[in-house]
C-alpha positions, 0 to 999 in steps of 0.5 A: 849090765854085762854078762860075765863073759863081756867082762872076761873078754874085757879084762883079757883085751886090756890085762891079758888075763879073764880076772873071773873071781873079780867079776864074781866078787863085785856081782856077788848080790846079783843072785840076791837082787836079780836085775830083772826085778831090782834093776841096778841095786846089786851094784849098790853093795861093791860097785864103789871105791871100796869095793874096787879097793878090796878088789885090789887087796883080794887080786892084787893091782890088776885086780883093782884095775879089772874091777874098774874095767868092770864097773865101766862096761856095766855103765858104759851108756852112761858114763862114755857119751863120746866114745864107745867102750871097744874104743876106749884105751888102757890109759883112759881107764881111770878117767872113765873109772871116776866118771863110773863112781859118780854114777854108782853113788851108793843110796847109803854110806854103811856099805863096809858090811857088804865089802868084807868077805865072810866065810861063805863068800870066800868059798864060793870064789874059791880063793 
């Protein structure tokens, strides 16, 4: 799992903006399910098509692309065997995003309730 600063640097490289709120939205469950205890469990909730689509709704088309970049970075070792993330070209984002979805298959299909923001989450994101 990449640190927030790495996700921000990636978005600066590809999109010219940090998209910090996108990363906060995707990793919202990290505090509740810390990776040092639960491994990748926090990704079950928003690292999927619906979570990325919600980023598009909340933050626009570039926010959706930022979410895809975030997911690729998180699992780069699993989905980019033939090249490193740092050599990825902008036009390859969608291709690698589709590979990420195969890796990030949710453990169940009842994820809608986790994708929708509640009032507490909105206030944390400072929208």
